[in-house]
C-alpha positions in Angstrom: 14.8 12.5 21.4 13.0 10.3 24.2 10.9 13.4 24.6 9.7 13.5 21.4 8.7 10.0 21.5 11.6 8.0 20.0 11.4 4.8 21.7 14.8 3.2 20.8 17.2 6.9 20.3 20.6 5.0 20.5 20.9 3.3 17.0 19.6 7.0 15.8 21.7 8.9 17.5 24.9 6.5 16.6 23.9 6.5 12.8 24.0 10.7 13.1 27.4 10.5 14.5 28.9 7.6 12.5 27.3 8.2 9.5 27.2 11.7 9.2 23.1 11.3 8.4 20.3 13.9 10.1 18.3 10.7 11.5 16.6 13.0 14.4 15.5 15.4 12.1 14.3 12.5 9.8 12.4 11.0 12.8 10.5 14.0 13.0 9.3 15.0 9.9 8.4 11.1 9.2 6.7 11.7 12.5 4.6 14.7 11.4 3.9 13.1 8.4 2.3 10.0 10.3 0.2 12.5 12.3 -0.9 14.3 8.9 -1.8 10.9 6.8 -3.7 9.8 10.0 -5.9 12.8 9.9 -6.8 13.6 6.6 -9.4 17.0 7.4 -6.7 18.6 9.4 -3.9 17.5 6.3 -6.6 19.3 4.0 -6.9 22.1 6.2 -2.7 22.9 6.5 -2.9 22.6 2.7 -4.9 25.0 1.9 -2.6 27.4 3.5 0.1 26.5 1.3 -1.7 26.2 -2.5 -1.5 29.2 -5.0 -5.2 29.6 -5.2 -6.0 29.5 -1.6 -9.6 30.0 -2.7 -10.3 27.6 -4.6 -7.7 25.0 -3.2 -9.6 23.3 0.0 -12.3 22.4 -2.6 -9.8 20.6 -5.0 -8.8 18.6 -1.9 -11.7 18.3 -0.8 -12.6 16.5 -4.1 -10.0 14.2 -4.0 -10.8 13.3 -0.3 -14.1 12.1 -1.1 -13.2 10.2 -4.1 -10.9 8.3 -1.8 -13.1 7.5 0.6 -15.5 5.9 -2.0 -12.7 3.6 -3.1 
């Protein structure tokens, strides 16, 4: 866990073993979500891969991003 950037892995490991909660998986998901939140442009490009209409999807995300930046 330390190799992935977790600074205090013992509570995660203890919870995963004693409570059966997949804490390491949760840590990795949250870590990636924070990366996406920090870099909006990359997040938009990645989200475009998963839209139903990939030709128009990126334009929709860009419009939302522009509106957020105006606020």
